[in-house]
N, C-alpha and C positions, 0 to 999 in steps of 0.2 A: 693923155688923150693923146688917141694915134693923128694922126695927121692924113687927110688925103683918103679917107676911110669910109665908103659911102653907106658898108653893111659889114654886119659879121653875121656867120651863122655856122650854130651849135649844137651838140647833137645830144641826146639824153635817152635813155633809154624810156618808156611809161610803160605801165602794164596797159593802158587805152589803144596803145596800141599793136596792130600782129607784127611778129618778129616778118621781116622781112621788107617792111611797109618804109614808108618817110609818111613825117606830116609835117604841114608847118598853117603857118595865117601869118596875116599880115598884121598885126600889134605884137606888144611884147608877150613872149611865151615863158618864164623863167627870171625869176628875184638873183640880183648879185647877193652872195650868202655869205657872213661872217660866223666866228665863233667865239661866245668865251668861255672863262674856268674862273673863278671865284674863290677865295678860301677866306672862311669867314669865324676866326677867332674870336674864342673864347674864356670862360672860367667852368671848367668841368665841377660837376660835385650829385651827390644823391638828391634824385627826385623827390627826399620825404624835407627835404631843408634849400630849396631853393632860393632861398634868401642869400646863400652862401655862394650862388656862383650867378656866372652871366651867358644866359643861354641862348647861344647861334643857332639851335634851330630854330625859336624865335625872332631872332636880330633878322635869320633868312628869309624867314618869311613875309615881315615884312619888305625885306630888299623885293622877294619876287611880285608880291600887289604893287608894288612902288613902280617896276617896269614894265606891269601893266600900266596902268595908270597912266606914263611917261608915251607913250605910244597911247595910247586912245586921247589924249588931250595936249599932244602937239602937232595933228596933225593938223590939218586946214578944212575943214569938211567942202569948201570953196572951191580947192584947190582941183576938184576931178574936172569940175567944170570949164576951170583956165584950158588945161597940159593934159586929158583926156584923163579916167577914172583908174588907169594901172598904174600912172607915175606915179600917183599920190598913194598908193596900196605899203606901208611896211610894217613888220610886227616883229616880233620878241620871242623864242619857246625857250622856254626854260623845259629843258627834257631829263638834266640831273640833279639830282637832290642824295649825298648823300652825310651822314652825320649819327653817330651811337651806334650800340650795338646793342642795346640791353633796354628792358623794358622800365628800370627804374632807375636807369642812371642819366643826365646831363652832360654830356660829350665834353670836351673839349673845344673841339671842332666841324663844322659842316665846308662842305665842299657843294659849290651849286656849279650847274652848266649849263649851256645851252645852244643857242643860235642867234643870230637878227640877217634879215632880212629887208629888198626893199626895192622896186624897181628905175627908182631916179637916184644916182651920182650926189645927187643935193641928200636925201632922204638917207642914203646907205651911211653918208660921212657922219651923219647928224647922231646915227646912233652910234656908228663907233666910239665916236663922240663920250 
């Protein structure tokens, strides 16, 4: 943390603010952002014989659902009453899902990636972990 700092101003472009204009407000505006990139390995095979493969697409799908459940079940719904609504907000977005190139082939690996964002340092570090 920075010592003896009372306020920090940052700039960001937005389609909501006309060019040549500045906008501000007294509460938090933008969240801290981190990113992740994960490779999930399996054992590829033919779709007609799925019992001989380990499907990384299925595994990656479960990871994505688990990430969403983590965020919704880790947030304290009462936190916003004590510290302001914005500080308790945090979220994960999976925006990349790459795997396979054929309709009838289970791939060897899948790559997923995305971002995690939070308004408080505590929630950001929790998501990063």
